[in-house]
One Martini backbone bead per residue (centre of mass of N, CA, C, O) as a GRO file, in nm:
protein
  191
    1MET     BB    1   6.642  13.591  -2.840
    2THR     BB    2   6.907  13.596  -2.668
    3GLN     BB    3   7.230  13.511  -2.654
    4SER     BB    4   7.216  13.392  -2.368
    5ALA     BB    5   6.973  13.205  -2.420
    6ARG     BB    6   7.101  13.045  -2.652
    7SER     BB    7   7.344  12.934  -2.486
    8LEU     BB    8   7.162  12.783  -2.283
    9ALA     BB    9   7.038  12.592  -2.506
   10ILE     BB   10   7.298  12.482  -2.673
   11GLY     BB   11   7.532  12.399  -2.487
   12PRO     BB   12   7.427  12.134  -2.346
   13LEU     BB   13   7.374  11.983  -2.613
   14VAL     BB   14   7.660  11.978  -2.723
   15LEU     BB   15   7.801  11.851  -2.483
   16SER     BB   16   7.624  11.596  -2.464
   17GLY     BB   17   7.679  11.496  -2.753
   18MET     BB   18   7.985  11.466  -2.728
   19ILE     BB   19   7.983  11.269  -2.490
   20LEU     BB   20   7.810  11.047  -2.617
   21LEU     BB   21   7.988  10.990  -2.862
   22ALA     BB   22   8.237  10.913  -2.703
   23ALA     BB   23   8.108  10.679  -2.547
   24LEU     BB   24   8.014  10.519  -2.812
   25SER     BB   25   8.311  10.460  -2.918
   26ARG     BB   26   8.335  10.186  -2.757
   27LEU     BB   27   8.218  10.013  -3.004
   28LEU     BB   28   8.478  10.033  -3.116
   29PRO     BB   29   8.762   9.926  -3.196
   30HIS     BB   30   9.002   9.858  -2.922
   31PRO     BB   31   9.208   9.881  -2.692
   32PRO     BB   32   9.261   9.821  -2.386
   33ASN     BB   33   9.150  10.115  -2.216
   34PHE     BB   34   9.070  10.274  -2.477
   35SER     BB   35   8.910  10.557  -2.350
   36PRO     BB   36   8.672  10.831  -2.253
   37ILE     BB   37   8.625  10.849  -1.948
   38GLU     BB   38   8.806  11.089  -1.843
   39ALA     BB   39   8.747  11.299  -2.065
   40VAL     BB   40   8.441  11.341  -2.018
   41ALA     BB   41   8.471  11.434  -1.727
   42LEU     BB   42   8.656  11.677  -1.768
   43PHE     BB   43   8.477  11.821  -1.975
   44GLY     BB   44   8.227  11.854  -1.802
   45GLY     BB   45   8.369  12.008  -1.568
   46ALA     BB   46   8.471  12.253  -1.750
   47TYR     BB   47   8.170  12.342  -1.902
   48PHE     BB   48   7.958  12.304  -1.703
   49ALA     BB   49   7.793  12.523  -1.502
   50LYS     BB   50   7.642  12.288  -1.385
   51ARG     BB   51   7.742  12.052  -1.168
   52ALA     BB   52   7.524  11.839  -1.209
   53TRP     BB   53   7.573  11.808  -1.514
   54ALA     BB   54   7.876  11.740  -1.502
   55VAL     BB   55   7.816  11.464  -1.362
   56ALA     BB   56   7.568  11.332  -1.509
   57VAL     BB   57   7.639  11.311  -1.812
   58PRO     BB   58   7.881  11.114  -1.801
   59LEU     BB   59   7.732  10.891  -1.647
   60VAL     BB   60   7.503  10.846  -1.853
   61ALA     BB   61   7.675  10.796  -2.104
   62MET     BB   62   7.821  10.547  -1.988
   63ALA     BB   63   7.567  10.382  -1.929
   64ILE     BB   64   7.471  10.366  -2.217
   65SER     BB   65   7.726  10.229  -2.330
   66ASP     BB   66   7.706   9.983  -2.141
   67LEU     BB   67   7.431   9.882  -2.238
   68VAL     BB   68   7.511   9.843  -2.532
   69LEU     BB   69   7.744   9.649  -2.476
   70GLY     BB   70   7.565   9.439  -2.336
   71LEU     BB   71   7.390   9.378  -2.586
   72VAL     BB   72   7.622   9.304  -2.782
   73ASN     BB   73   7.785   9.097  -2.564
   74GLY     BB   74   7.616   8.996  -2.344
   75GLY     BB   75   7.723   8.774  -2.113
   76THR     BB   76   8.020   8.890  -2.103
   77TYR     BB   77   7.905   9.180  -1.985
   78LEU     BB   78   7.713   9.124  -1.744
   79ASP     BB   79   7.927   9.077  -1.518
   80TYR     BB   80   8.023   9.373  -1.497
   81PHE     BB   81   7.757   9.476  -1.336
   82LEU     BB   82   7.829   9.259  -1.078
   83ASN     BB   83   8.078   9.438  -0.983
   84ALA     BB   84   8.289   9.650  -0.804
   85HIS     BB   85   8.451   9.764  -1.043
   86PHE     BB   86   8.222   9.921  -1.170
   87LEU     BB   87   8.200  10.132  -0.938
   88SER     BB   88   8.490  10.248  -0.970
   89ILE     BB   89   8.442  10.377  -1.245
   90TYR     BB   90   8.214  10.572  -1.155
   91ALA     BB   91   8.386  10.713  -0.944
   92CYS     BB   92   8.593  10.822  -1.148
   93ILE     BB   93   8.404  10.999  -1.304
   94ALA     BB   94   8.328  11.183  -1.068
   95LEU     BB   95   8.621  11.266  -0.990
   96CYS     BB   96   8.703  11.381  -1.272
   97THR     BB   97   8.493  11.600  -1.269
   98LEU     BB   98   8.602  11.747  -1.024
   99LEU     BB   99   8.874  11.797  -1.156
  100GLY     BB  100   8.753  11.968  -1.399
  101PHE     BB  101   8.686  12.225  -1.232
  102GLY     BB  102   8.988  12.335  -1.257
  103LEU     BB  103   8.932  12.426  -1.575
  104ARG     BB  104   8.759  12.657  -1.531
  105GLY     BB  105   8.849  12.920  -1.736
  106ARG     BB  106   9.152  12.738  -1.795
  107VAL     BB  107   9.175  12.639  -2.084
  108ASN     BB  108   9.453  12.445  -2.200
  109GLY     BB  109   9.679  12.234  -2.320
  110LEU     BB  110   9.849  12.194  -2.059
  111ARG     BB  111   9.615  12.145  -1.862
  112VAL     BB  112   9.485  11.908  -2.007
  113LEU     BB  113   9.729  11.729  -1.984
  114GLY     BB  114   9.753  11.727  -1.673
  115TYR     BB  115   9.460  11.626  -1.616
  116SER     BB  116   9.485  11.367  -1.782
  117LEU     BB  117   9.705  11.242  -1.613
  118ALA     BB  118   9.557  11.250  -1.342
  119GLY     BB  119   9.308  11.083  -1.431
  120SER     BB  120   9.466  10.826  -1.508
  121VAL     BB  121   9.591  10.773  -1.231
  122LEU     BB  122   9.331  10.758  -1.073
  123PHE     BB  123   9.213  10.521  -1.229
  124PHE     BB  124   9.439  10.319  -1.174
  125LEU     BB  125   9.433  10.322  -0.864
  126LEU     BB  126   9.127  10.264  -0.811
  127THR     BB  127   9.073  10.010  -0.990
  128ASN     BB  128   9.304   9.832  -0.874
  129PHE     BB  129   9.206   9.840  -0.587
  130ALA     BB  130   8.932   9.705  -0.646
  131VAL     BB  131   9.049   9.443  -0.748
  132TRP     BB  132   9.198   9.369  -0.486
  133VAL     BB  133   8.956   9.375  -0.287
  134THR     BB  134   8.780   9.160  -0.490
  135ALA     BB  135   8.970   8.932  -0.504
  136ASN     BB  136   9.027   8.607  -0.612
  137PRO     BB  137   9.302   8.419  -0.559
  138THR     BB  138   9.228   8.192  -0.773
  139LEU     BB  139   9.164   8.404  -1.017
  140ALA     BB  140   9.379   8.643  -0.888
  141PRO     BB  141   9.685   8.593  -0.781
  142ALA     BB  142   9.832   8.868  -0.815
  143CYS     BB  143   9.624   9.018  -0.627
  144GLY     BB  144   9.633   8.825  -0.378
  145ALA     BB  145   9.941   8.898  -0.304
  146GLY     BB  146   9.889   9.215  -0.363
  147LEU     BB  147   9.878   9.542  -0.437
  148GLY     BB  148  10.140   9.564  -0.601
  149ALA     BB  149  10.072   9.330  -0.795
  150CYS     BB  150   9.821   9.465  -0.910
  151TYR     BB  151   9.962   9.713  -1.029
  152ILE     BB  152  10.156   9.556  -1.210
  153ALA     BB  153   9.930   9.408  -1.373
  154GLY     BB  154   9.813   9.702  -1.479
  155LEU     BB  155  10.035   9.845  -1.655
  156PRO     BB  156   9.962   9.759  -1.954
  157PHE     BB  157   9.687   9.937  -1.936
  158PHE     BB  158   9.784  10.229  -1.877
  159GLN     BB  159   9.879  10.322  -2.156
  160TRP     BB  160   9.585  10.316  -2.275
  161THR     BB  161   9.455  10.509  -2.083
  162LEU     BB  162   9.634  10.749  -2.149
  163LEU     BB  163   9.591  10.757  -2.458
  164GLY     BB  164   9.283  10.782  -2.449
  165THR     BB  165   9.267  11.043  -2.286
  166LEU     BB  166   9.433  11.218  -2.480
  167PHE     BB  167   9.267  11.176  -2.732
  168TYR     BB  168   8.981  11.266  -2.620
  169SER     BB  169   9.069  11.540  -2.519
  170ALA     BB  170   9.151  11.655  -2.792
  171ILE     BB  171   8.876  11.622  -2.925
  172LEU     BB  172   8.694  11.772  -2.721
  173PHE     BB  173   8.852  12.038  -2.665
  174GLY     BB  174   8.921  12.103  -2.961
  175GLY     BB  175   8.634  12.086  -3.081
  176PHE     BB  176   8.510  12.305  -2.894
  177ALA     BB  177   8.695  12.535  -2.979
  178LEU     BB  178   8.598  12.536  -3.273
  179LEU     BB  179   8.298  12.586  -3.213
  180ARG     BB  180   8.336  12.853  -3.055
  181ALA     BB  181   8.455  13.009  -3.301
  182ARG     BB  182   8.174  12.962  -3.479
  183ILE     BB  183   7.983  12.975  -3.207
  184PRO     BB  184   7.894  13.226  -3.004
  185GLN     BB  185   7.696  13.076  -2.796
  186LEU     BB  186   7.956  12.900  -2.674
  187ARG     BB  187   8.142  13.111  -2.516
  188ALA     BB  188   7.993  13.068  -2.283
  189GLN     BB  189   7.913  12.939  -2.012
  190THR     BB  190   7.745  12.662  -1.963
  191ALA     BB  191   7.457  12.499  -1.819
   0.00000   0.00000   0.00000
């Protein structure tokens, strides 16, 4: 097997494994919104050579982690799957993956930082908009009062979204850089 063929075989497995592990880390105790959602999407977009894999693997990994969380948390998490806010999160994963395409072949610390910031802002804007659109004014009066109020109500969570994205981006992008330095088959753009 040539080196190119080996990199085609090992690359997607390593990337998929890293993304799945990051997604499953949501099972560990963490502050609200401190999660790998945007980081796994950016990472997949940056490194999977096939765009379909870049979009599918983060979506599937997050779906698996959501299903596991649903099993662990039972009824309290089941409602999550039944609201429009859930769909906005998956839309953010797909959009952040597309954003990650801009990192292809140009990954460095400063760019990952910038894209992580952009992904966090995108997540904040889109998910809070979804909360506002679907809000029941009696259950979420701050959001029922207006979109601005909904964004203001979401600000305390934004810091954790940003910190989580930066943390997981550092782990994923930094970890993959270390692996690429040690495993030559990973140096080429992966499949």
